[in-house]
N, C-alpha and C positions, 0 to 999 in steps of 0.2 A: 503494501498499499504505498504510496506517494503522499507529501503532505507537501502544501507550499511553502515556499521560503519567507522568513521573517521582511517584516518591511521595515526601511530606516529613514529616520526624520535627524536633521542636522541638529543639532544642540551641544550646549557646552556647560562642563562641569566646574560649577565656581564654589570658592569660601567668600564667604563675605562676613565680616567680625566673626564670632564663635557657632557660626553657621557654613551649612554648605547646602547647594541645592541645583537641581538639573536646570538652566535655561533657555527658553527657547525665544526665537522671533515669530510672533503669532501668525504670520506668513508660512512660515517653514511646517505649520503642525497639519496634518490631513484636514481636508474640509471642513470635513462634518465636527471636527473639534477646536474649530476657530469661533465658535461660539458656546454661550455656557449652557451646560447639560449634560445628561448622562453621556455621552458620548465623547465628549471631553475629560469626564472623572475616570471611565472606565481606562482612558489611555493612560490617564498619568499615575492610576494606580499601578497598573501593570508596568509603567516607567522604573518606579519607583521599589516595585516589587511585594506591594500590599492589596488584598488582605494577607498576613502569613500567619496562619496560627500557633510558628515556631516563634514569633517575634525577633525575626533575624532578618527580613528582607534580603535574604540568600539570593533569590532570583530576580533582585533588581538592582536600581542606582541607590538607594535608600540605606543607610548606616543604622538602622533598629534605635533610632534615639529619635527626639523630636525636634532635636539639633541639626538631624542630617534627612529626614523625610518633608523636603521641601522640596515645589516647583515655581518656577517662574516661569512670564508670559510676558514678555515685551513688544511693543510696539510706535511707530511714530506717533508723538501725539496730535490730535487737530486742534486739541484746544490751546485755547492764544495764550502765550507766555509760556508754554511750556513747550521741552521737547522730547520726552518720551512717555506713555503709559506706561506703568508699572499693576500688574498683577500678582498676587502671591495667592498659592495654596497650599496649607499645610495638611500634611498628607497622614490620615491614620495609619499605626501599625499593625493592627491585628485586625480593622475592621474596615468594610468596603466605602470610607468615608474621607471624602476632603475638605475639610472646613476652610471657606472664604470669606470667614466676617471679620478676617482683620490684618494686619499688616506684619511683615518680619520687618524690625529695625537693624538687624544684623547683616542680612542680607540686602538691605537698601544702601548699604555700600559699597555691595558689586554691582548696583542697575547701572549706575552712573559710568562705570569703568566699560561695562557689556556694551553698553549704546552708543561709547564711542567708538569702540572698536570694532562695532557691527552697522556702521552706516545710519545709525540714527538720530545724528546728531548733525546739523550741518557743518562741511567741511571749515567753512567760513569762520565757525565760532569755537574751532580748535586752534591754539597756539601752537607754534613751533616748539617753544619750550616757555614753561611757567606752569598754571595751573587753570585746568578747563572746568568751567559752572556751566552743570547740568541740572535744566530745571524739570524735576520728577514728577507727573502725576500717580499718588498713590490710588487706583482704581478701588480698592477696597473698602476704603474709609472716608474716599474723597480730600482728599489732602496733599498739600504739597511740601514736596522735601527737596531741597538744592543740596547738590552733590559737589562736593569742590575735589578734582581731581589731576591729581599732579601728571603732568605732559613732558617727556623727555624724546627730541628728535621727531616731536610729531606724532608719537605715540604713548599709549598710558604705560605710564611708569608703575609696576608693581612690587621691585624690590625697594629695599631701604631700611632704615634701624628702627624704625618706631616699632615698640614692644606692645602689646594687648596681652593684659592676663588672661588666661583659658587659650591660647594660641603660642604654640610652642616655637615657632621660629617668628622674626623680625619681617617687617614687610613695608610698606610705603603709606605714610597715612593719608588716608582720605577723612574731610572733615565734613560734617553731616549737619545741617537746619533742617529743622523740623518745625514748619510753619503753622502758628494755629493750632497744636495738635491737639487739642480736646475735643474726643469724639463725638460725632454726630451720630450718635445711637438711636434707633427707634425707641420711642417711650422713654428717652432720656433729654426730649426737647434740645441736644444739642449741648446740655448743661455739662460744665464740668465735673460738678459735683450733683448727681440727678435727685438725690434726695433734698438736697438744698442747704446741708451740715458739711463742716468737714471732717465732724467726729460722729458716729451713730453707734447706738445698739443693736447688736445684728444679733437676735433671739434666732436659734438653731433649735430645733425642737430633739430632746434624746443626747444635745450635745451640750450645750449651755447657752450663755450669753458672753460676747465680745464686744469690745468697744473696737470700732471697724471704721478705718478711711477708704471711701467708695470712691474712686475716681475716673472721672473719662479724660485721658490723656496722653496720646502715643497708644494704648490701647486699653480698654476698661479693666480696672483692677482695683481688688479688694486688697487693703493691707490690715494687718492685725499685728499686734504685740507679742512677740516672740514668748515672754514670761507667761501669758494669757495660755497660750497651748504648752506651757512645760518643756520650752526650749529656752538655749540661750543665743540662738543668733549666730554659734560657730558652728552648724552643723554643716557636716559633707555629703554628700549623695546618699553613700550606704546607710546612714544615721536614719533617714526618712522613709528612701525608696525601697530599704530592707522590710520595711514594718509596714504589711499588707493594712493593718488597722488606721493607722495612722495618715495612708494614703485614700483610705476609705472616708475619712475624718475629714479631711481636705476637701474632699469633692463635696460630701454633704455643706461643707461650709459654703465653697464655690458656689453649689446649686441655690441656696439662700441668698446668698449675696448677688446672685445674676437676677433674682426675683425681686428682690429690693430695688434694685437698680434699674429696674423697667428691661430688661434685656432679654427676658422670657417673660411668658405670660404663666407658666406652670413648671413647676418643678421638672417634669419630665422630660421638658424640651433640652436641660443642658445637657441629657447624655448628647445630641446633635449639635453641640454649641462647644465642643472641647476648647478649641483653640481662646476664646473669649468668653467671659472675662479670669484673668490671670488672678492668681491668688499668692500672697507674700508674708512673708513675716518680719518684723522690725524689731531692733535692738540698738541700746548704746553702744560703743565701741570697745570691743575687748580682743584681746592677744589670742590670735589661734593657727594654725598650722594649716596653708591653704592644699588643694590636693595635691599639687605638684611638689609638695614640700618646703615652698617658701612660709618661710616665717613672716607673718602680718602681727604686727604689733598696733594697740589700741591707737597710737599716735597715727597710724597711718591711713586714718580713715575717720570719717564723722558719723558714721553709724553704720551698721550691720544690717544688710537684707539680705534675705535666701527667696526664692521666687519658685512656683511648681509651674512646669508646662506640660500639656498634654499628660495631665495626672503623674508625673514625676517631678522630683527636685531639679532643677534645670542644674546644669555644671559649670554655669557661671553666672550670668544674666541676659535673657534677652533682651535687645534692642529697644525695642518699645517699651519695654517694663523699666527701663532705663530712664526713660524718657517719662513715664509715671512719676518716677522716683523721682528726677529734676525737680518736675513741676510740683509735687506735695510737698518736696525741701522750703521750697520757695514760697509755698505758703503759710502761715504763721497758723500753730493750732493743728495742725494736720500729725497724725502719728506719727508721719514721718520726719516731721520737721522738730517735733517734741522728741523724738530718738537721736537728731542731729545737733541737740541742745536747744532747741527753739529760735525765736528772733527772725528777723529775714535775712537774706539768702541769694545770690544770685547763681550760685555752684554749689556742688554738695559731692566729696568721693566718700564711696560706700565700698564696704568689706564684701566679697560674695565668695563662694566656694574656691573660685581658683584666683583668687586677689584682689585685687580693688579697680576702679573705674570712676575718673569722674564726669561727670554731664552737668552740665549749664541749664538754665531755665529763666527767661524774663518775664514775670508773672504781674499785674496789676490787677487792683481795684476799680471794676467801670460800673457806678450805681449801683453799688452795694454789691455785686459779683465776681467774683475773681475770673479772669480771664489770663491765659496766657500766650505771648506773642511768638515765642520761639523756643524752643529746645536744642541745646547745641554738644555735640558729642563727636569726638576721633574714634574710628575703625579702620580697617585694612579690609585688603580685598584681592585677589589674583585668581586666574585663571589653572584651573590644577588639571584639565583636560577639553579637547574640542573635536568635534566631529560627527559624529551620529550615536545617535541611540538605536536601539533596534528591539520590537517586539513582534510577538506573533498576530499575522494575520487575522482578520474577523474578530478583533477586540468591540 
């Protein structure tokens, strides 16, 4: 019996920040997958290797973690003042599901580089040497991101000496500006604080009552105090991910927070909205040893933050959650701000499982409501492999 050959699709495998993903130009996808829907999802699931009951994604490009189970679709933008449209898909590992509800801040660092290298930015706007500015329309959340990408001899510069905790090797620095990053989510009416408060009491039946800052900035995020959960804020992945009861408790709290934020209408919907909201816990600075063995002292950071993504503690920090951290830190009275010592600030350095990260944010009160103008952070990105991905036909 004969079987048809695989189909091949032009693709680029890229690292952006502390994440990896498969990047596509929209026009390179099979025609049926150029529009949102089951055909696109089926194709991208097969590319990544999901659903995989073994949890390893052996038969695909995924790396069996939320940080490495990602896809990106890019196209020239028809929107005024923008160069490229960026659509992000967070692929579940053990389920046939792609979450399109949020952005990946880490992979955002690779979008400008890909766009410049693949003809999505007008050549006249690319300097021979210097920094190219790429205006990105983030289609998942309808927001603008500006990437400042170094250029050498007319090409994207990927090598350099910029070090990012959570990434083993240095590379060129890419600065990102997330403009007006407060997420305009359904039910939240575009408010940065959908409940109207910087701190709420979140009741979770069967688990307890928690102080919580629920914020829409970068990505909808629920911040809790580490001590209220029985943690110190110095935990590494194994301390959380090896505890099934803890993960189940976090997911229950996340579901109730999503309901309180107006992101879902009933608790059962949280299972189909795994990418958002994120849940994180904060604590005052303390010394700990990062996952790399690096010693982090209490003087190295302003506060400690640990965040979960797709049901597991993240090995470093999601870029969009870093935007939420920077924004919340800039607003007096939030749990993030209080953990950092309170008061007004325009930047914060926080400790995460892989080390530390600095993020800046400019926030102001307008008619009694907080508004964030932009958040800024530096990441790095580089091409890991380019060519074609292959998938069986008939998907």
